[in-house]
N, C-alpha and C positions, 0 to 999 in steps of 0.2 A: 678723266676725260669721259664724258657721257654722250652717247649719240642720240640724236633726235629720232623718234619714230616717224613712220610715213605720215601719220596723222599730224604730228607736230610740224613736220616740214611743209605740209600742204599749206599752212598759214603763211609760209614764206613765199612759196611758189605762186600763190594766187594774189600776192600784193600787186597793186597797180597804182598809177598816179592819182586815181580817184578813190581808191579803196585801200586804206591802210588798216592792216588786220591786227589791231591791238584792243585791249580792254581798258575802259576808263571808269574809275570809281570816284565817288564823291562822299566824303565823310564830314559831318558837322559835329563839332564838340562844344560843350558848355565849358567856359573858362572856370577854373577853380574859384571858389568864393573867398572873399576877404576873411582873414588878413593875408591869405596866400596870394602871391603875385601872379598875374596872368602869364600864361606861356607865350613866348615869342619865338621867332624863327630859329634862333640859336638853340633854344631848349629842345625844339622838335628835331633838329639835326642831331643833337647830342643823343637824344633818345633813340633815334633810328640807328645811329652809329653803334649803340650798345646792343642792338638787335640784329645786326647784319648776319650773325651766325645762325639766325632762325631759318634762313632759306638760302640755298646755293645760288638762286637766280640773281641775287643782289650783286655778286662779284663775278659772274660768268658772262662771257660774250660768245658770239657765234663764229665758227670757222666753217666756211663752205668749201668742199673739195672742188678742184678745177673742173669746169664743165658740168658741175652737178652730177659727177659720176657716182656719188654716194650721198647719203644723208649728212647734213651738217653735224657738227659736234659742239657741245658746250665745253668751253675751256676757261680756266682762270684768266682774268684780265690783269696782267702784271702791272698795268698803268691805272688800275682802278682808283678813282678819286670821288669820294662821296659828294663833294661840292658840285661836280658836273651833273649830278642827278637831282639835286635839291634846288628849288627855285623859289625865291621870295616874291610874292605878288605885290607890286608897288603902285598899281593904279588905284583909282577910287574904289572903296569897298562896295560890293553889291549890296543894294538896299531892298531888293525884292527877289522873290524866287525866280521870276522871269529873268532878271539880270544875272543871277547866279547860274541858271541853266544855259543862258547864252554863252557864258564863259566856258562851261563844260563842253558845249557843242564846238566852240572855237578851238579848244585844245584837242578835242577828240578828232578833229579834221586834220590835224598835223601829223606827219610821219614821225616815228621814233628813229633815233640814230642807231643803226644796226652795227656800227663799227665798235660799239662798246656795249656793256650790259643793257639790254633793251627795256629800260624802265625809267621813270622819273616821277617826282612829286612836286606839286606847286602848293605852297603854303600861303593861305590868306589869313594873316594874323588877326584880322577883325572883319566881321560882317556887320552890315547895317541892321536896324531893328526889323528883321524879317518876320512876318506873321507866322505863328506856329512854332517858332524857335525861342529859346530863352533869350534874355536881353543881351547877354554878353557871350558871343560865340566866335569861334574861328573855324576854318575849314581846310581840308586837304583834298586836292584833286590829284589822284594817282593814275598813272598809265603803265600798263605792262603788256608786252607783246604776247599775242595768243599762242605763239610757238612755245612759250615758256609755261603757261598755265591755262587751265580752263576754269569754269565756274567753281567746281569742287576744290581743285587745288588752290585756286585763288582765295577761297574761304579759309583754307588752312594757313595761307600766307598772312591774311588779316589777323587770325587768331594769334600768330606768332608775334605780331607787332603790338598786341594789346594784352591787358591783364583783366582778371575777373574782379579785382578790387582796386581802389585807388592806390597809387604807388608814387614814390618820389622819382623825379627825373634823374637818370644816372649822372653821377658827378663827372666832371671833365676828364679826370684820369681814367675813367672806365672805358673811354673810347680810344685809349692809346693803342697804336697799331701792334698787333701780335700775329696777324694773319700773314702767311707766306704762300704765294701762289705756286701752283705746280707748273712746270715748264710747258710751254705750248708745243704741240706736235709739229714735226717737220712735214714738208710737202710729200716726201717719199713715204713716210709712215702713213699719212692720210690716204695716199693713192693705193698703197698695198692693202690697207684695210678695205678700201672701196672694192678692189678686185675680188677679194675673198668674200665680202658681203654679197656682191652681185652673183657670184657663183653659187652661194648657198641659199639665195632668196627663194628659188623655186621649191627647194626641199622644205624650207620653213613654211611656205604656203601650203604645201601638200600635207605636212604634219598637222597644221592647224585645221585644215579641212577634214582630215581623217578623224580628228578629235570631235568634230562637229557632226560627222556622218550619222551617228545613231539618231540624233534629233532630227536631221533632215529626212532620214528614212521613215521614222515614225510619223513625221508630218505628212509624207506622201501616202501613208497607209491609212490615214484618217478617213472616216466615211465622208461621202461627198458633201453632206450638209455641214460638216465640221471643218472643212478646209477653208483657209483664209480667203476672204473676198479679194477681188482685183482692186488695185489701188485706185482711188478716186482721182480723176484728172482735175487739175487746177485751172480755173478760168483766168484769162488775161486781165490784169488790173493795172491801175496807175502805179502800183509798187513794182511791177515787173518791167522796169525800164533801166537804161544806163544810169549809174549814180554819178553825181557831180562831185566837186571837191569840197563843197560846203556841207555842214550838218545842222540839223535842228534836234533839240533834246527837250524833253519835259518829263516830269514825274508826278505821280499822285498816289496817296496812300489810303488803304482801307484797313478795317479791323480784322486781324488774323483769326481771332476766335469765332467771329461771325462767319468767316469763310469756312472754317471747320464745321460750323453748324449747318451751313448751306449744303455741304456734301451729303448730309443725311437725307436730303430730298430724294436721292436715288441710291438704293441699296448697293453697296460696293464701290460707289464713286469715291474718288480721292480729292485731295486739295488741288492736285494738278489738273484734274478734270474741271473743277470749279474755275480755276485760273483760265483755262482754255475757253470755258463758256463765257466768262466775263469779257475776254478779248474778242470772242466772236460777236457778242452783243455790241461792244464798242465799235468794232469795224463795220458792223451792219449799219449802225446809226450814222457813223461818219461818212461812209460811202453813199448812203441814201441821201444825205444832205447835199451831196455834190451831184446827185443823179447818176452815180456810177456803180450802184449795187448790182452785181450780176445775179442772174437767176440761180446759178449753181453755187454751192458752198465754197468759200475760200478754204484753202488747204495750208496748214502750218507745218513747217519743219520744226520738230521738237527734239533738241539734243537730250540724250539720256546718259547719265553717269554709268560707265561700264566697268567701274572698279569693283573687284571682289573685296570681301572683308580683309583679306590679306594685303590688298593693294591700296587700302584706304589712305595711307600716308604718302603715296607716290605723287610726284608732281607731273608736269607735262599735261598731255591731253589723252584721255581715255573715254571716248564718247561713242555711243551708238546714236542712231537717228531714227525717229518715227515720223511718218507723214500722216497727219491727222486732219480730217475735215473738221472745222470749228463751227460749222452749221450757221453761217451767216444767212442761210436761206430760211431759218426758222425764227418767227417773231416771238413766240411765247418762250420766256426764259427757262421755265421748268422743263418744257419739252426739249429745249436746246440742250440742257444739261443731260437729259436722258440720252439724246442722240450723240452727244460728245462722248459720254461714257461708253456707249456701244462702239463708237468709232475708235476710241483708244484701245479697246479690247481687240478689235479686228486688226488694228495696226501692229499690236504686239505679236499677233500670230501670223502676220503677213510676211515674215522674214524666212518662211520655209523651214522652220525648226532651228534657226540660228538665233542665239540671244545676242544682246548688245555687246557683250564682251567678245564673243567669237567673231562678230562682224568687225569690231575694232581691231582684233588681232590679225585678221586676214588682210585688211586694208593697210596695216602697218608693214607688211612684208612685200608690198609692191616695189619693184626696183626703183631707186631714186631717179635715175635718168628718165624713166617712163613717166613718173609722176611730175617731174619738173617740166618735161616737154608738154604734157597735157596742160599744166598750169600756164605756160607761156601761150599756148594756143587759145585757151579760154580767155585770158586777159587781153591779148593783142587783137584777136578777131571778134571780140565782143560776143562770144557764143552764149554767154549767160543770159542775154536779153534778146537774142535772135531766135532761140528755139522755144518751143512751147514750155511754159514753166511747170516744174514738178511741184512747186509750192509758191505761195504768194508772199509769205513772210516767215520770219523765225520767231518762235515764242519759247523762251527759256525760263525755267524756274530754279532759283538758287536758294535753297533753304539756309537760313542763318541762325545765329545763336538766339535762344530765348532769354538768356540773362544779359545784364548790362556789361558792356566792354569799356575799359578805361585806357586812355593813353596818358600814362603817368597819373597826375591828379585830375585830368580832364575827362569828363564823361562823354562818351559817344551817344549823341541824342538821336541821330538820324543818318541813314546811309542809303545810297542808291548807286546806280552805274549803268553802263551799257557795253555792248559788244559791237563787232564790225557789221557793216552791211556790204553787200557786193552787187555787181551788175546783175540785173535780173531778179534780185530780191532785196529791194531797197528799203525795207522796214524790218526792224527788230524790236520786239517787245520783251523786256526782261522783268521778271518778278523776283524781288529780293525780300526775304523776311528777316526782321530783326525785332527782338522783344515781342511786342504785341501787335505789330503791323506787318502788312505786306505792301510793298511799294512797287507800283507798275511804272516802268520807264519806257519811253518811246524815242527811238532814234531813226532818223531818215534824212533825206535831202529836202531843202526848202522847195524844190520844184515838185516833189511828190506830196509832201505834207507842209503846206505853207502856214498852217495854224496848229502846231502841236498842242497848244493849250486846249483847243476844242476837242482834240482826241482825248485829253485828260478828262474833260467834262463828260464825254461819251462813256468813258470807263466808269466814272462814278455813277452815271445813270444806269449802266448795265449791272453794276454791283447792287445798287439799290432796288432795281427791278427783281433781282433774285431774292433779296431779302423780303420783298413784298409777297413774292410767290410762295415763300417757305410755308406759311401756315395753311395754304390752300392744297398743297400736295399731300396726298394720302388721306385727305379728309373724307 
């Protein structure tokens, strides 16, 4: 029985009827070539059945203590049935990327069943002749609750379902049931643990802060010119509104190596800086087309993986957060990259000596009933869109494998996905890398982004403008 951290549980407490806090992934595979038979739904179910031991989340459900007196627990689902989580798509096969993305948006808008392990997969046995994909493809749309995984642990989950070389699908007998669930805890046991955890929470917070104190003190002793700048206020935009129950989704890909080359325009810049710069340029163009570009720079909330090398295999959520101006106020792409690089450096030092891991640890020790009450207030009173925004959107970068992944004999040719949006921050841009590409995905509400394809066009334009600027910088 494993307990959720405060950060994990926050994705449960902030759920609302309009904002379901799960991750959705899209995987497109090329069918094995003749004389091998194409994979069908039963093959994929059998393959997944043989990989259930690769992650605990597949067979574990949530148990919430009464009145949210403590954080929930992951417990084995004694009634686990794989068939409840695997769905065969029986409607007409999508024949365009737009149709495929609409299906992703439709599924992403639906809540997951939290009475059983919070994940599911939809298998599209056949795709139409979609431009840019091989002739014979199938797809899987997978959904996982954010309480179980973040981007980094989600990548580990994907690795466990795939191989680095083509392989045979597991035979039917490989899926025979050998797993035995652990007994579910009783109410008395859960309440007793809750009382003890609440009594110990203040001491755990103090211990974590004490560990961080040297860095905090050194930060305060810095010369005035070296101290972190005050955070940049975010202007109100069309993205900072209540979210509806519907979603829009779109993805577009760029060359990973060229993105790596672009970062050399600014000494010290990272791939993440280039991603933020591309997003800043795309949003500048998009907002300007609607006559809504503010004079001030938009600010992005940027999740940061807070795992140490020893924690690299841990699931759940271990995230820090940066608030970074993406300089939509700068037209020149090279100047924007320089400004974004400087902004990320300031954002990293603006935590007062606390690193991402320490911030994650401190927030994880907040008493459950406090965090739950705050979550209820935020969702029921609509606080997220009533107060001045601290950020306009979320931008997340999820590095993926450079090598090819295989699901049995089927090659993974392309993947993308998205994460939740919430009231007051109704746009998330996710950048996923796989092999030689970075794929930008956009998720929002149709009321905020009625034309996600245009946002994709703006992203390509921002990427190409950086490429054009490359030889000019440093000349």
